[in-house]
Every structure is written in C-alpha cells, then in structure tokens.
C-alpha positions as CSV (number, residue, x, y, z in Angstrom):
1,L,-211.5,-41.8,2.8
2,Y,-209.7,-40.3,5.8
3,F,-207.2,-37.5,5.5
4,S,-205.8,-34.7,7.6
5,A,-205.6,-31.0,7.1
6,Q,-202.4,-29.1,8.1
7,E,-204.1,-27.7,11.1
8,G,-204.4,-31.1,12.7
9,I,-208.0,-31.9,11.7
10,L,-209.0,-35.5,10.8
11,I,-211.5,-35.4,8.0
12,F,-213.6,-38.3,6.6
13,Y,-215.1,-38.3,3.1
14,H,-217.9,-40.8,2.7
15,I,-218.1,-41.4,-1.0
16,K,-221.0,-43.4,-2.6
17,D,-221.6,-43.4,-6.3
18,L,-221.5,-39.7,-7.4
19,Q,-222.3,-38.3,-4.0
20,Y,-220.1,-37.6,-1.0
21,E,-220.4,-36.4,2.6
22,I,-217.7,-34.6,4.5
23,K,-217.3,-35.0,8.3
24,I,-214.8,-33.5,10.7
25,C,-213.8,-36.4,13.0
26,A,-211.2,-34.9,15.3
27,D,-209.2,-31.8,15.9
28,I,-205.9,-32.5,17.7
29,S,-204.4,-29.0,17.0
30,Q,-201.1,-30.4,15.8
31,P,-200.1,-31.1,12.2
32,I,-200.7,-34.8,11.5
33,S,-197.7,-36.4,9.7
34,S,-199.3,-39.8,9.1
35,L,-202.4,-41.9,9.5
36,I,-202.1,-45.6,10.1
37,F,-205.0,-48.1,10.2
38,S,-204.7,-51.1,12.5
39,P,-204.6,-54.5,10.8
40,D,-208.3,-55.1,11.5
41,Y,-209.3,-51.5,10.6
42,T,-210.9,-50.8,13.9
43,S,-208.4,-48.1,15.1
44,L,-206.6,-45.3,13.4
45,L,-203.3,-43.9,14.7
46,L,-202.8,-40.2,14.1
47,V,-199.1,-39.4,14.3
48,T,-197.6,-35.9,14.6
49,D,-194.1,-34.9,13.8
50,Q,-193.8,-33.6,17.4
51,G,-193.9,-37.1,18.8
52,T,-197.5,-37.3,19.8
53,V,-199.7,-40.3,18.9
54,Y,-203.5,-40.3,19.1
55,S,-205.9,-43.1,18.6
56,Y,-209.2,-42.7,16.8
57,R,-211.9,-45.4,16.5
58,P,-214.1,-44.7,13.4
59,A,-216.9,-47.0,14.6
60,H,-217.3,-45.0,17.8
61,C,-217.1,-41.6,16.2
62,G,-215.6,-40.1,19.3
63,E,-212.7,-37.8,19.8
64,A,-209.1,-38.8,19.2
65,V,-207.5,-40.0,22.4
66,K,-203.8,-39.1,23.2
67,L,-201.9,-42.3,23.6
68,L,-198.4,-41.2,24.0
69,D,-196.2,-38.1,23.8
70,T,-192.6,-38.8,23.2
71,S,-191.9,-35.1,23.3
72,S,-189.1,-35.7,20.8
73,S,-188.3,-33.4,17.9
74,C,-186.5,-36.4,16.5
75,F,-189.6,-38.5,16.2
76,L,-190.1,-40.0,12.8
77,A,-193.0,-42.5,12.7
78,A,-195.2,-44.9,14.5
79,D,-197.2,-48.0,13.5
80,F,-199.1,-50.9,15.0
81,L,-197.1,-53.8,16.3
82,T,-198.9,-56.9,14.9
83,P,-200.5,-59.2,15.5
84,G,-203.3,-57.4,17.3
85,N,-204.0,-53.8,18.1
86,N,-202.5,-53.7,21.6
87,Y,-199.1,-52.2,20.9
88,C,-197.4,-49.6,18.8
89,V,-193.8,-49.1,17.8
90,S,-192.2,-45.7,17.2
91,V,-188.8,-44.8,15.8
92,T,-186.6,-41.7,16.2
93,V,-184.0,-40.1,13.9
94,S,-181.3,-41.4,16.2
95,G,-182.4,-45.0,15.6
96,E,-184.2,-45.7,18.9
97,V,-187.2,-48.1,18.4
98,Q,-189.7,-47.9,21.2
99,V,-192.7,-50.1,22.0
100,W,-195.8,-48.6,23.7
101,S,-199.0,-50.0,25.1
102,L,-202.0,-48.7,23.2
103,E,-204.2,-49.3,26.2
104,D,-202.7,-46.5,28.3
105,G,-199.7,-45.2,26.5
106,T,-197.2,-47.0,28.8
107,F,-193.6,-47.2,27.5
108,L,-192.7,-50.9,27.5
109,S,-189.4,-51.3,25.7
110,K,-186.7,-49.8,23.5
111,L,-184.0,-50.9,21.2
112,N,-181.2,-48.7,19.9
113,L,-180.3,-49.5,16.3
114,G,-177.0,-47.6,16.5
115,I,-177.7,-45.8,13.2
116,E,-179.6,-42.7,12.0
117,V,-183.0,-43.4,10.5
118,H,-184.5,-41.4,7.6
119,V,-188.0,-41.6,6.1
C-alpha cells in the first residue's frame, strides 16, 4: 500500500498476514495530490497541485525523479498515456491538455479544450 503524507512524503506499507512494515520511499517536499500507477505497475507518478510530476520506480527503491514542472497554479492532474509508460498527459483548470515525455520531461504537444475543467 502506497500513500503520501501532507508534507510530500511517499510511504509504503508492506502488509503480510497480521504484520506490517513501514518504509519511507521518497520526500519531494511538496504536498502530493495524487498517486498514479503505470498500466504495468512498474512506475508511480507523484503529482503535486503546484504542477510538478515525479516518477518513482518501486522495484528500484530509489529517489523520486522530477519529470516535469508545469509551474502552473491551475494544474489539476496527470496520468499515463497508454499503451506503454513513455508518455504522460496533464490537464489544467483552463482546459489545456498537455502531453509530456516521461523519459526526460520534454513537452510534446497540447490541445485546448476551450472549457474549464474541474475534478
């Protein structure tokens, strides 16, 4: 079970039978608004409401890597663009949908929906 604390800490609870182990996986020092697993469960996106997206690979037990920073206070959410784990899509309150490369955080494309978006 993965969850985040308000301080921006990614925590893992390993639960087996009646026992559990707690592990701090990453500290990104920004409140995490959502956690999204890739379709094959090899990567976890950590999304902040400030528009920063981090990638964490549970099997590698390393630090979270900053993928992109939209620096937008109007940032709402991000998710993997399937199939695969190579791209992510984000959306802003103003209705701008953006596509990013997860390899290096490169901005690839955008589409303006022309409407406000709410979660």
